[in-house]
C-alpha positions as CSV (number, residue, x, y, z in Angstrom):
1,X,106.5,145.7,157.3
2,X,109.7,143.9,156.4
3,X,108.6,142.7,153.0
4,X,106.3,144.0,150.2
5,X,105.7,140.6,148.6
6,X,106.2,136.9,149.2
7,X,106.7,134.2,146.6
8,X,105.9,130.6,147.6
9,X,107.0,127.3,146.2
10,X,104.0,124.9,146.0
11,X,104.8,121.2,146.6
12,X,106.3,120.7,150.0
13,X,105.7,124.3,151.0
14,X,102.0,125.2,150.6
15,X,100.7,121.7,149.8
16,X,101.6,118.2,150.8
17,X,101.4,116.5,147.4
18,X,104.1,113.8,147.8
19,X,101.9,110.8,147.8
20,X,99.9,111.7,144.7
21,X,103.1,112.5,142.8
22,X,104.9,109.4,144.0
23,X,101.9,107.2,143.3
24,X,101.6,108.5,139.7
25,X,105.4,108.2,139.1
26,X,105.4,104.6,140.4
27,X,102.4,103.8,138.1
28,X,104.6,105.0,135.2
29,X,107.5,102.9,136.3
30,X,105.3,99.9,136.7
31,X,103.9,100.4,133.2
32,X,107.4,100.3,131.8
33,X,108.4,97.4,134.0
34,X,110.8,99.4,136.2
35,X,111.3,99.2,139.9
36,X,109.2,101.4,142.1
37,X,110.4,103.9,144.8
38,X,109.2,104.5,148.3
39,X,107.4,107.7,149.2
40,X,110.3,108.6,151.4
41,X,112.6,108.3,148.4
42,X,110.4,110.7,146.4
43,X,111.2,113.5,148.8
44,X,114.6,113.7,147.1
45,X,113.5,112.8,143.6
46,X,110.9,115.6,143.3
47,X,111.4,119.4,143.2
48,X,113.0,120.1,139.8
49,X,110.3,119.3,137.3
50,X,108.8,116.1,135.9
51,X,111.6,115.4,133.4
52,X,114.3,115.6,136.2
53,X,112.1,113.4,138.4
54,X,112.3,110.6,135.9
55,X,116.0,111.2,135.1
56,X,116.5,110.5,138.8
57,X,113.9,107.7,139.3
58,X,114.6,105.9,136.0
59,X,118.3,106.5,135.0
60,X,117.9,105.1,131.5
61,X,115.8,108.2,130.6
62,X,118.9,110.3,131.0
63,X,120.4,108.9,127.7
64,X,117.2,108.7,125.7
65,X,115.1,111.8,124.9
66,X,112.3,109.7,123.3
67,X,112.1,107.5,126.4
68,X,112.1,110.5,128.7
69,X,109.4,112.3,126.7
70,X,107.3,109.1,126.9
71,X,107.7,108.9,130.7
72,X,106.8,112.5,131.1
73,X,103.7,112.3,128.9
74,X,102.6,109.1,130.7
75,X,103.0,110.7,134.1
76,X,101.0,113.7,133.1
77,X,98.2,111.6,131.9
78,X,98.1,109.5,135.1
79,X,98.6,112.5,137.4
80,X,95.7,114.3,135.7
81,X,93.4,111.6,137.0
82,X,94.6,111.5,140.6
83,X,96.3,114.8,141.5
84,X,93.8,115.5,144.3
85,X,93.4,112.1,145.9
86,X,95.6,112.6,149.0
87,X,97.1,116.0,148.6
88,X,96.2,118.8,151.0
89,X,97.5,122.1,152.4
90,X,99.8,121.8,155.3
91,X,98.3,122.6,158.7
92,X,98.2,126.4,159.2
93,X,98.9,127.4,155.6
94,X,95.4,128.8,154.9
95,X,95.6,130.9,158.1
96,X,99.0,132.1,157.1
97,X,97.9,133.2,153.7
98,X,94.9,135.0,155.0
99,X,97.0,136.8,157.5
100,X,99.3,138.0,154.8
101,X,96.4,139.2,152.6
102,X,94.9,141.1,155.4
103,X,97.9,143.5,155.7
104,X,97.9,143.4,152.5
105,X,100.9,141.7,151.0
106,X,101.4,140.8,147.4
107,X,101.7,137.0,147.0
108,X,102.7,134.6,144.2
109,X,103.3,130.9,143.6
110,X,106.3,129.8,141.6
111,X,106.7,126.0,141.0
112,X,108.6,123.6,138.8
113,X,105.4,121.6,138.6
114,X,103.8,121.9,135.1
115,X,101.9,125.2,134.8
116,X,98.5,123.7,134.3
117,X,98.8,121.4,137.4
118,X,100.2,124.3,139.5
119,X,97.2,126.5,138.7
120,X,94.8,123.6,139.2
121,X,96.2,122.7,142.6
122,X,96.2,126.3,143.9
123,X,92.6,126.9,142.7
124,X,91.4,123.6,144.2
125,X,93.2,123.5,147.5
126,X,93.5,127.2,148.3
127,X,90.2,128.7,147.1
128,X,89.6,132.3,147.9
129,X,93.3,133.1,148.3
130,X,94.0,136.0,145.9
131,X,97.5,135.3,144.6
132,X,98.7,138.1,142.3
133,X,100.7,135.6,140.2
134,X,100.7,131.8,139.8
135,X,103.3,130.1,137.6
136,X,104.4,126.6,137.0
137,X,107.0,125.2,134.6
138,X,106.5,126.5,131.1
139,X,108.5,126.0,127.9
140,X,109.4,129.7,127.6
141,X,110.6,130.2,131.2
142,X,113.7,128.3,132.5
143,X,112.9,126.2,135.5
144,X,114.1,127.0,139.0
145,X,116.8,127.5,140.2
146,X,117.0,129.9,137.3
147,X,115.7,133.2,138.7
148,X,113.7,134.2,135.5
149,X,110.4,133.3,137.1
150,X,111.0,135.5,140.1
151,X,112.2,138.3,138.0
152,X,109.0,138.1,135.9
153,X,106.9,138.4,139.0
154,X,109.0,141.2,140.4
155,X,108.7,143.2,137.2
156,X,104.9,142.6,137.0
157,X,104.5,143.9,140.5
158,X,107.0,146.7,140.0
159,X,109.0,145.6,143.0
160,X,112.7,145.2,143.7
161,X,113.6,141.6,144.5
162,X,115.3,142.6,147.8
163,X,111.8,143.5,149.0
164,X,110.5,140.0,148.2
165,X,110.7,137.0,150.4
166,X,111.0,133.6,148.6
167,X,109.7,130.7,150.7
168,X,110.4,127.0,149.9
169,X,111.4,123.6,151.1
170,X,114.3,122.5,148.9
171,X,117.8,123.4,147.8
172,X,116.3,124.4,144.5
173,X,114.2,127.0,146.2
174,X,117.0,128.5,148.2
175,X,119.2,128.7,145.2
176,X,116.4,130.4,143.3
177,X,116.0,133.0,146.0
178,X,119.7,133.7,146.2
179,X,120.1,134.0,142.5
180,X,117.1,136.4,142.3
181,X,118.3,138.6,145.2
182,X,115.3,137.7,147.4
183,X,115.4,136.8,151.1
184,X,115.7,133.0,151.1
185,X,113.4,131.4,153.6
186,X,113.3,127.7,154.2
187,X,110.5,125.7,155.8
188,X,111.1,122.5,157.7
189,X,107.7,120.8,157.2
190,X,108.4,120.0,153.5
191,X,110.4,117.4,151.6
192,X,114.0,118.2,152.5
193,X,116.3,118.4,155.6
194,X,117.0,121.7,157.4
195,X,120.7,121.1,156.8
196,X,120.2,121.2,153.0
197,X,118.3,124.5,153.3
198,X,121.1,126.1,155.3
199,X,123.8,124.8,153.1
200,X,122.2,126.2,150.0
201,X,121.5,129.8,151.2
202,X,118.6,129.9,153.6
203,X,118.7,133.1,155.6
204,X,115.8,132.0,157.9
205,X,114.2,128.7,158.6
206,X,110.8,128.2,160.1
207,X,109.1,125.2,161.6
208,X,105.5,126.4,161.5
209,X,103.4,128.6,159.3
210,X,102.6,130.7,162.3
211,X,106.2,131.5,163.0
212,X,106.7,132.3,159.3
213,X,103.8,134.7,159.3
214,X,105.1,136.5,162.4
215,X,108.5,137.0,160.6
216,X,107.0,138.2,157.3
217,X,104.7,140.7,159.0
218,X,107.2,142.0,161.6
C-alpha cells in the first residue's frame, strides 16, 4: 500500500458545509449592518479559520481586535444553532472512508474550523467512521498552513510524514501538506479551483472519491 495514513481537511473535502457557514456569516454581517456576500463568494472567503473569514468578509475587522472578536463570537453563537441545516458529506465520501478503514489505514481530520464544531460535524455526518485523530482550530496549535497539527498527528501515530497523504481542497491545504512533508493531494469537488491547487503544491488531483481511493490504496 502506498500510504500508511491519510489526513483529510473537513469543509470542502469531506463535507459540503458552504451554505451553513455562509448563511451564518451573512447573519453576522446583517446584525452589524454590513453588506452580505453570495455563497459563491464564500468559496474564497472560507478555509483559514473564522477570524480570517471575517477579516476578508468585513475589512474593518482587520484594524479592530474588539470588533473582530465580537464578529467571531457572534458567528459561533449563530452557527451553533444551524451547523447541520444544509451540510452533508459529498457523494462517495462515506464509501471512500469505509474502503480505507477496511485495509486498514490510519485516518485523521485536520481543519481550521473551531475544534468543537469540527468534532461535532464529524460525529454527526460521518457516524461509525473510526478516525484515529480529529482536530480543529485550537488556541494552542497554529492554524493551517502551519504544519504543527500534522506533526502532532504523525507523532501520535508514530509515522513519518512522507508516509502520510494529506487531502484537501484549498491552497491552505496544499501548503500545509508541503510544509509537513506529506503527499499533497487536491480534490476538485470542493471550494477552490484546480489551478489554485496545482499552483500551491498539489502532487495529485482527483475528481471523485472513488479515484482518490484507488490511488491511496494502490
